C-alpha positions, 0 to 999 in steps of 0.5 A: 694309675687305675685302682680296677678293683670290684668291677668284675661285679659290673662285667658279671651282671652281663650275663643274667642281663643276657638271660632275662633278654632271651627270655622275654624275647622268646615269650614275646616270640612264642605270642607271636607263633600262637596268635597269628597261626593256623586256626582251630577246626572247631567242626567236630565241636560243632557237629557234637554240640547241634546233635546234643542238641537236637537229641535233647530238643527231641526227647523233651518236646513231641514234634509231629514228623508226619507233616509236611517238610515245609510245615514240618521245618518251621516247627523243629526251628521253632521247637527246639530254639534252634536258628534257621539262618545259620543253620543254613548257611553253615551245618547239615540235618538229617534226621530219620525215622526208621530209615526215613528221612523225615528232616533234610536241612542242607543235606548231603549224607552223601558228603558227611561219608566221604568227610569221614575218610578226607577230612584230615585232609581237605578243610573244605568237606563237612565234618559229621557226627550220627546218634541213634535215640530210639526210632531216630538217627541224627545226622550234623555237620558243620561245614563251618571254616575258622577264619582270622581277621586281623583288624 
């Protein structure tokens, strides 16, 4: 006849082991879900940062807004230290002085106006930010899309 004394402890230890497996499995599942879930929409943050950078540039530097568009654009990008290629691909900049548009890069203020009502439903519209600085109205927008690359 076999002695079954002190074997209850081995059977009871299965519960902490199963609980530990569930916690570890849940952590792995949550990590995979967070990593592969939908991307965060950075368009509003991008537009705000660009708008702030332009405001800072206009307050600290003197830019001649009375010259022709090509020279003004070149001076703006040089003085404000902004990458022209990135801006033309992914952003919108409109600078108006006394309601007259002085500088418009990929300027489509209609798209910015539409985006205020439909940007939440349509991720293809840019999200824009408008601020006022003395006589200037600065509108910046980001049409940059969040991309996922799995390597």
